[in-house]
TORKOL-4160 file (C-alpha; in steps of 0.2 Angstrom, whole numbers, padded with zeros to 4 digits, m for minus):
304
<pt num="1" X="0363" Y="0365" Z="0424"/>
<pt num="2" X="0372" Y="0352" Z="0433"/>
<pt num="3" X="0383" Y="0348" Z="0417"/>
<pt num="4" X="0389" Y="0367" Z="0418"/>
<pt num="5" X="0394" Y="0365" Z="0438"/>
<pt num="6" X="0404" Y="0350" Z="0434"/>
<pt num="7" X="0415" Y="0357" Z="0421"/>
<pt num="8" X="0418" Y="0374" Z="0434"/>
<pt num="9" X="0421" Y="0359" Z="0449"/>
<pt num="10" X="0432" Y="0351" Z="0438"/>
<pt num="11" X="0441" Y="0365" Z="0431"/>
<pt num="12" X="0443" Y="0372" Z="0448"/>
<pt num="13" X="0449" Y="0356" Z="0454"/>
<pt num="14" X="0464" Y="0354" Z="0440"/>
<pt num="15" X="0469" Y="0374" Z="0443"/>
<pt num="16" X="0470" Y="0369" Z="0462"/>
<pt num="17" X="0481" Y="0353" Z="0458"/>
<pt num="18" X="0493" Y="0363" Z="0450"/>
<pt num="19" X="0494" Y="0378" Z="0461"/>
<pt num="20" X="0512" Y="0367" Z="0470"/>
<pt num="21" X="0519" Y="0367" Z="0452"/>
<pt num="22" X="0531" Y="0379" Z="0441"/>
<pt num="23" X="0521" Y="0394" Z="0434"/>
<pt num="24" X="0527" Y="0388" Z="0416"/>
<pt num="25" X="0521" Y="0371" Z="0419"/>
<pt num="26" X="0505" Y="0377" Z="0426"/>
<pt num="27" X="0500" Y="0389" Z="0413"/>
<pt num="28" X="0504" Y="0376" Z="0398"/>
<pt num="29" X="0492" Y="0365" Z="0405"/>
<pt num="30" X="0479" Y="0377" Z="0406"/>
<pt num="31" X="0481" Y="0387" Z="0391"/>
<pt num="32" X="0480" Y="0365" Z="0384"/>
<pt num="33" X="0464" Y="0362" Z="0392"/>
<pt num="34" X="0456" Y="0378" Z="0388"/>
<pt num="35" X="0461" Y="0378" Z="0369"/>
<pt num="36" X="0455" Y="0359" Z="0369"/>
<pt num="37" X="0437" Y="0365" Z="0376"/>
<pt num="38" X="0436" Y="0378" Z="0363"/>
<pt num="39" X="0444" Y="0368" Z="0350"/>
<pt num="40" X="0426" Y="0356" Z="0352"/>
<pt num="41" X="0414" Y="0369" Z="0353"/>
<pt num="42" X="0422" Y="0375" Z="0336"/>
<pt num="43" X="0417" Y="0353" Z="0329"/>
<pt num="44" X="0430" Y="0354" Z="0317"/>
<pt num="45" X="0430" Y="0370" Z="0308"/>
<pt num="46" X="0448" Y="0365" Z="0303"/>
<pt num="47" X="0443" Y="0351" Z="0293"/>
<pt num="48" X="0453" Y="0337" Z="0288"/>
<pt num="49" X="0469" Y="0348" Z="0288"/>
<pt num="50" X="0468" Y="0351" Z="0305"/>
<pt num="51" X="0467" Y="0331" Z="0308"/>
<pt num="52" X="0482" Y="0328" Z="0299"/>
<pt num="53" X="0490" Y="0340" Z="0310"/>
<pt num="54" X="0485" Y="0332" Z="0326"/>
<pt num="55" X="0490" Y="0316" Z="0321"/>
<pt num="56" X="0507" Y="0322" Z="0316"/>
<pt num="57" X="0506" Y="0331" Z="0333"/>
<pt num="58" X="0503" Y="0313" Z="0343"/>
<pt num="59" X="0515" Y="0304" Z="0332"/>
<pt num="60" X="0529" Y="0317" Z="0339"/>
<pt num="61" X="0525" Y="0324" Z="0357"/>
<pt num="62" X="0534" Y="0341" Z="0358"/>
<pt num="63" X="0534" Y="0346" Z="0339"/>
<pt num="64" X="0522" Y="0357" Z="0339"/>
<pt num="65" X="0527" Y="0366" Z="0356"/>
<pt num="66" X="0546" Y="0367" Z="0345"/>
<pt num="67" X="0538" Y="0376" Z="0330"/>
<pt num="68" X="0529" Y="0387" Z="0340"/>
<pt num="69" X="0543" Y="0393" Z="0348"/>
<pt num="70" X="0553" Y="0396" Z="0336"/>
<pt num="71" X="0538" Y="0406" Z="0327"/>
<pt num="72" X="0539" Y="0416" Z="0341"/>
<pt num="73" X="0557" Y="0418" Z="0344"/>
<pt num="74" X="0558" Y="0424" Z="0325"/>
<pt num="75" X="0542" Y="0436" Z="0329"/>
<pt num="76" X="0548" Y="0443" Z="0343"/>
<pt num="77" X="0566" Y="0448" Z="0339"/>
<pt num="78" X="0581" Y="0456" Z="0347"/>
<pt num="79" X="0573" Y="0465" Z="0364"/>
<pt num="80" X="0588" Y="0477" Z="0372"/>
<pt num="81" X="0584" Y="0492" Z="0378"/>
<pt num="82" X="0598" Y="0506" Z="0375"/>
<pt num="83" X="0600" Y="0523" Z="0385"/>
<pt num="84" X="0613" Y="0535" Z="0383"/>
<pt num="85" X="0618" Y="0550" Z="0392"/>
<pt num="86" X="0635" Y="0563" Z="0385"/>
<pt num="87" X="0641" Y="0577" Z="0390"/>
<pt num="88" X="0645" Y="0590" Z="0379"/>
<pt num="89" X="0656" Y="0607" Z="0380"/>
<pt num="90" X="0654" Y="0622" Z="0369"/>
<pt num="91" X="0663" Y="0637" Z="0366"/>
<pt num="92" X="0656" Y="0655" Z="0376"/>
<pt num="93" X="0640" Y="0661" Z="0366"/>
<pt num="94" X="0637" Y="0644" Z="0355"/>
<pt num="95" X="0626" Y="0636" Z="0367"/>
<pt num="96" X="0608" Y="0639" Z="0355"/>
<pt num="97" X="0619" Y="0634" Z="0339"/>
<pt num="98" X="0623" Y="0617" Z="0349"/>
<pt num="99" X="0605" Y="0614" Z="0353"/>
<pt num="100" X="0598" Y="0617" Z="0336"/>
<pt num="101" X="0609" Y="0607" Z="0328"/>
<pt num="102" X="0605" Y="0593" Z="0342"/>
<pt num="103" X="0586" Y="0596" Z="0336"/>
<pt num="104" X="0591" Y="0595" Z="0319"/>
<pt num="105" X="0599" Y="0579" Z="0322"/>
<pt num="106" X="0586" Y="0571" Z="0330"/>
<pt num="107" X="0573" Y="0575" Z="0318"/>
<pt num="108" X="0587" Y="0568" Z="0304"/>
<pt num="109" X="0587" Y="0549" Z="0311"/>
<pt num="110" X="0568" Y="0552" Z="0313"/>
<pt num="111" X="0566" Y="0555" Z="0332"/>
<pt num="112" X="0559" Y="0569" Z="0342"/>
<pt num="113" X="0565" Y="0580" Z="0357"/>
<pt num="114" X="0557" Y="0574" Z="0373"/>
<pt num="115" X="0563" Y="0586" Z="0386"/>
<pt num="116" X="0575" Y="0600" Z="0388"/>
<pt num="117" X="0579" Y="0615" Z="0399"/>
<pt num="118" X="0593" Y="0629" Z="0399"/>
<pt num="119" X="0599" Y="0640" Z="0412"/>
<pt num="120" X="0612" Y="0656" Z="0410"/>
<pt num="121" X="0623" Y="0657" Z="0426"/>
<pt num="122" X="0629" Y="0673" Z="0436"/>
<pt num="123" X="0645" Y="0673" Z="0423"/>
<pt num="124" X="0633" Y="0673" Z="0406"/>
<pt num="125" X="0638" Y="0655" Z="0404"/>
<pt num="126" X="0624" Y="0644" Z="0397"/>
<pt num="127" X="0621" Y="0627" Z="0400"/>
<pt num="128" X="0606" Y="0613" Z="0399"/>
<pt num="129" X="0602" Y="0596" Z="0394"/>
<pt num="130" X="0590" Y="0589" Z="0380"/>
<pt num="131" X="0583" Y="0571" Z="0378"/>
<pt num="132" X="0581" Y="0565" Z="0364"/>
<pt num="133" X="0573" Y="0548" Z="0356"/>
<pt num="134" X="0577" Y="0539" Z="0341"/>
<pt num="135" X="0573" Y="0523" Z="0333"/>
<pt num="136" X="0584" Y="0509" Z="0341"/>
<pt num="137" X="0591" Y="0506" Z="0321"/>
<pt num="138" X="0600" Y="0522" Z="0322"/>
<pt num="139" X="0606" Y="0526" Z="0341"/>
<pt num="140" X="0624" Y="0523" Z="0336"/>
<pt num="141" X="0623" Y="0534" Z="0322"/>
<pt num="142" X="0614" Y="0545" Z="0332"/>
<pt num="143" X="0629" Y="0547" Z="0345"/>
<pt num="144" X="0643" Y="0549" Z="0333"/>
<pt num="145" X="0632" Y="0564" Z="0325"/>
<pt num="146" X="0630" Y="0572" Z="0344"/>
<pt num="147" X="0648" Y="0568" Z="0349"/>
<pt num="148" X="0654" Y="0581" Z="0332"/>
<pt num="149" X="0643" Y="0595" Z="0339"/>
<pt num="150" X="0657" Y="0600" Z="0353"/>
<pt num="151" X="0670" Y="0592" Z="0364"/>
<pt num="152" X="0663" Y="0575" Z="0373"/>
<pt num="153" X="0671" Y="0576" Z="0391"/>
<pt num="154" X="0658" Y="0560" Z="0397"/>
<pt num="155" X="0648" Y="0546" Z="0388"/>
<pt num="156" X="0639" Y="0533" Z="0395"/>
<pt num="157" X="0631" Y="0518" Z="0387"/>
<pt num="158" X="0619" Y="0507" Z="0396"/>
<pt num="159" X="0610" Y="0490" Z="0387"/>
<pt num="160" X="0596" Y="0480" Z="0392"/>
<pt num="161" X="0595" Y="0463" Z="0387"/>
<pt num="162" X="0571" Y="0461" Z="0390"/>
<pt num="163" X="0572" Y="0446" Z="0381"/>
<pt num="164" X="0566" Y="0434" Z="0390"/>
<pt num="165" X="0554" Y="0445" Z="0400"/>
<pt num="166" X="0544" Y="0449" Z="0383"/>
<pt num="167" X="0543" Y="0431" Z="0379"/>
<pt num="168" X="0536" Y="0426" Z="0397"/>
<pt num="169" X="0524" Y="0439" Z="0395"/>
<pt num="170" X="0517" Y="0433" Z="0374"/>
<pt num="171" X="0516" Y="0415" Z="0385"/>
<pt num="172" X="0506" Y="0424" Z="0400"/>
<pt num="173" X="0496" Y="0434" Z="0387"/>
<pt num="174" X="0491" Y="0418" Z="0376"/>
<pt num="175" X="0486" Y="0406" Z="0392"/>
<pt num="176" X="0475" Y="0418" Z="0400"/>
<pt num="177" X="0466" Y="0424" Z="0382"/>
<pt num="178" X="0464" Y="0406" Z="0380"/>
<pt num="179" X="0455" Y="0405" Z="0399"/>
<pt num="180" X="0445" Y="0418" Z="0392"/>
<pt num="181" X="0436" Y="0411" Z="0378"/>
<pt num="182" X="0435" Y="0394" Z="0389"/>
<pt num="183" X="0427" Y="0403" Z="0404"/>
<pt num="184" X="0416" Y="0414" Z="0391"/>
<pt num="185" X="0409" Y="0398" Z="0382"/>
<pt num="186" X="0404" Y="0392" Z="0400"/>
<pt num="187" X="0395" Y="0409" Z="0403"/>
<pt num="188" X="0386" Y="0407" Z="0387"/>
<pt num="189" X="0376" Y="0392" Z="0393"/>
<pt num="190" X="0375" Y="0396" Z="0410"/>
<pt num="191" X="0357" Y="0394" Z="0413"/>
<pt num="192" X="0357" Y="0398" Z="0434"/>
<pt num="193" X="0360" Y="0417" Z="0439"/>
<pt num="194" X="0374" Y="0412" Z="0453"/>
<pt num="195" X="0383" Y="0400" Z="0441"/>
<pt num="196" X="0383" Y="0414" Z="0430"/>
<pt num="197" X="0390" Y="0425" Z="0444"/>
<pt num="198" X="0405" Y="0414" Z="0448"/>
<pt num="199" X="0410" Y="0413" Z="0430"/>
<pt num="200" X="0409" Y="0432" Z="0426"/>
<pt num="201" X="0418" Y="0435" Z="0442"/>
<pt num="202" X="0434" Y="0424" Z="0435"/>
<pt num="203" X="0430" Y="0431" Z="0419"/>
<pt num="204" X="0433" Y="0450" Z="0424"/>
<pt num="205" X="0449" Y="0444" Z="0435"/>
<pt num="206" X="0458" Y="0437" Z="0420"/>
<pt num="207" X="0453" Y="0449" Z="0407"/>
<pt num="208" X="0461" Y="0463" Z="0422"/>
<pt num="209" X="0477" Y="0452" Z="0422"/>
<pt num="210" X="0476" Y="0452" Z="0400"/>
<pt num="211" X="0477" Y="0472" Z="0401"/>
<pt num="212" X="0492" Y="0472" Z="0413"/>
<pt num="213" X="0501" Y="0462" Z="0402"/>
<pt num="214" X="0499" Y="0472" Z="0388"/>
<pt num="215" X="0501" Y="0487" Z="0394"/>
<pt num="216" X="0517" Y="0480" Z="0399"/>
<pt num="217" X="0521" Y="0472" Z="0383"/>
<pt num="218" X="0519" Y="0491" Z="0373"/>
<pt num="219" X="0528" Y="0499" Z="0385"/>
<pt num="220" X="0544" Y="0486" Z="0382"/>
<pt num="221" X="0540" Y="0488" Z="0361"/>
<pt num="222" X="0541" Y="0506" Z="0365"/>
<pt num="223" X="0559" Y="0505" Z="0374"/>
<pt num="224" X="0566" Y="0492" Z="0363"/>
<pt num="225" X="0559" Y="0502" Z="0348"/>
<pt num="226" X="0566" Y="0519" Z="0352"/>
<pt num="227" X="0583" Y="0522" Z="0362"/>
<pt num="228" X="0583" Y="0541" Z="0372"/>
<pt num="229" X="0598" Y="0551" Z="0372"/>
<pt num="230" X="0601" Y="0564" Z="0387"/>
<pt num="231" X="0615" Y="0578" Z="0381"/>
<pt num="232" X="0623" Y="0587" Z="0395"/>
<pt num="233" X="0625" Y="0605" Z="0384"/>
<pt num="234" X="0638" Y="0617" Z="0392"/>
<pt num="235" X="0646" Y="0633" Z="0388"/>
<pt num="236" X="0664" Y="0637" Z="0394"/>
<pt num="237" X="0660" Y="0641" Z="0414"/>
<pt num="238" X="0645" Y="0632" Z="0412"/>
<pt num="239" X="0634" Y="0624" Z="0428"/>
<pt num="240" X="0644" Y="0607" Z="0421"/>
<pt num="241" X="0659" Y="0613" Z="0420"/>
<pt num="242" X="0673" Y="0602" Z="0429"/>
<pt num="243" X="0678" Y="0610" Z="0442"/>
<pt num="244" X="0698" Y="0616" Z="0439"/>
<pt num="245" X="0696" Y="0614" Z="0420"/>
<pt num="246" X="0691" Y="0631" Z="0417"/>
<pt num="247" X="0703" Y="0646" Z="0410"/>
<pt num="248" X="0705" Y="0660" Z="0423"/>
<pt num="249" X="0697" Y="0677" Z="0417"/>
<pt num="250" X="0695" Y="0692" Z="0424"/>
<pt num="251" X="0675" Y="0693" Z="0421"/>
<pt num="252" X="0674" Y="0677" Z="0432"/>
<pt num="253" X="0684" Y="0684" Z="0445"/>
<pt num="254" X="0672" Y="0699" Z="0446"/>
<pt num="255" X="0657" Y="0689" Z="0442"/>
<pt num="256" X="0663" Y="0679" Z="0460"/>
<pt num="257" X="0666" Y="0696" Z="0468"/>
<pt num="258" X="0651" Y="0702" Z="0463"/>
<pt num="259" X="0640" Y="0689" Z="0468"/>
<pt num="260" X="0650" Y="0688" Z="0487"/>
<pt num="261" X="0645" Y="0709" Z="0487"/>
<pt num="262" X="0628" Y="0703" Z="0486"/>
<pt num="263" X="0626" Y="0690" Z="0498"/>
<pt num="264" X="0633" Y="0700" Z="0510"/>
<pt num="265" X="0624" Y="0715" Z="0508"/>
<pt num="266" X="0609" Y="0703" Z="0506"/>
<pt num="267" X="0612" Y="0696" Z="0525"/>
<pt num="268" X="0613" Y="0713" Z="0532"/>
<pt num="269" X="0597" Y="0720" Z="0525"/>
<pt num="270" X="0589" Y="0702" Z="0532"/>
<pt num="271" X="0598" Y="0707" Z="0548"/>
<pt num="272" X="0594" Y="0726" Z="0547"/>
<pt num="273" X="0575" Y="0720" Z="0542"/>
<pt num="274" X="0571" Y="0709" Z="0556"/>
<pt num="275" X="0579" Y="0720" Z="0569"/>
<pt num="276" X="0570" Y="0737" Z="0564"/>
<pt num="277" X="0555" Y="0735" Z="0571"/>
<pt num="278" X="0560" Y="0727" Z="0590"/>
<pt num="279" X="0572" Y="0746" Z="0588"/>
<pt num="280" X="0556" Y="0757" Z="0586"/>
<pt num="281" X="0547" Y="0749" Z="0599"/>
<pt num="282" X="0564" Y="0749" Z="0613"/>
<pt num="283" X="0566" Y="0770" Z="0606"/>
<pt num="284" X="0547" Y="0772" Z="0609"/>
<pt num="285" X="0547" Y="0764" Z="0627"/>
<pt num="286" X="0565" Y="0774" Z="0633"/>
<pt num="287" X="0556" Y="0790" Z="0629"/>
<pt num="288" X="0540" Y="0787" Z="0637"/>
<pt num="289" X="0551" Y="0780" Z="0654"/>
<pt num="290" X="0560" Y="0797" Z="0651"/>
<pt num="291" X="0544" Y="0808" Z="0650"/>
<pt num="292" X="0532" Y="0803" Z="0661"/>
<pt num="293" X="0542" Y="0792" Z="0672"/>
<pt num="294" X="0546" Y="0798" Z="0692"/>
<pt num="295" X="0558" Y="0812" Z="0693"/>
<pt num="296" X="0574" Y="0807" Z="0698"/>
<pt num="297" X="0580" Y="0813" Z="0716"/>
<pt num="298" X="0597" Y="0822" Z="0717"/>
<pt num="299" X="0609" Y="0817" Z="0727"/>
<pt num="300" X="0616" Y="0832" Z="0736"/>
<pt num="301" X="0632" Y="0830" Z="0745"/>
<pt num="302" X="0632" Y="0835" Z="0764"/>
<pt num="303" X="0637" Y="0852" Z="0774"/>
<pt num="304" X="0655" Y="0851" Z="0781"/>
């Protein structure tokens, strides 16, 4: 019992002493301490090979860290988030066909359609957006294929390198997992309820941190493994039509005049609807006053 309490005190003292150092140094020291504790409990399960590796590491300080860093970098690879938007104009009554082509292109590259919407304006032109997701290695080919659907009026591609964040998260994950194993070993040897509760609280906090890191890593895995492209698709005269680029046509002028007439009549209808109750009440009051009010006195001219 005293041994367990002493171990907890030593661990907390070491953690407190390292609080002023940088996060990287603190994580490395605590992780190494936890790994040593777990290795001692395993009792040399690795055999002679483990002793030889330990001797080599002792003879060349930093060699193990270099090897681990090289392996981690090779495993992670490039971590780049790429997204893009394109604005494409198609001919009249060609929206549905262009939309089907976009869906087919996404499926061709092993992707999926994440979201889509479409609407038809007063002039009959249809416009909308389509968001597709494809494997990152096929993103450039996707851009070329989508550009053939219609006339590309605008294209924007963004890239974000998240490699450093991914490496940092991986290091933090290894450190917290080592701490988890260390405190679980203390929990197995706890002989007092209070000590067991204290260690369990520490384990719960570490496990919560592990879940948060794993969630962020899964998000980065998905965003770097797949790229997203949002396509603004519109027919001539549609909602995304740039001002001044539409060709003049009698149909569009007629649609504009019709919309203006509807707005005027609608406004008049609203005014009439609001004023009608007041007009009815006023007419009724005027009728009552004229019928039941005091008779008007006639003024006669004086005799000459």
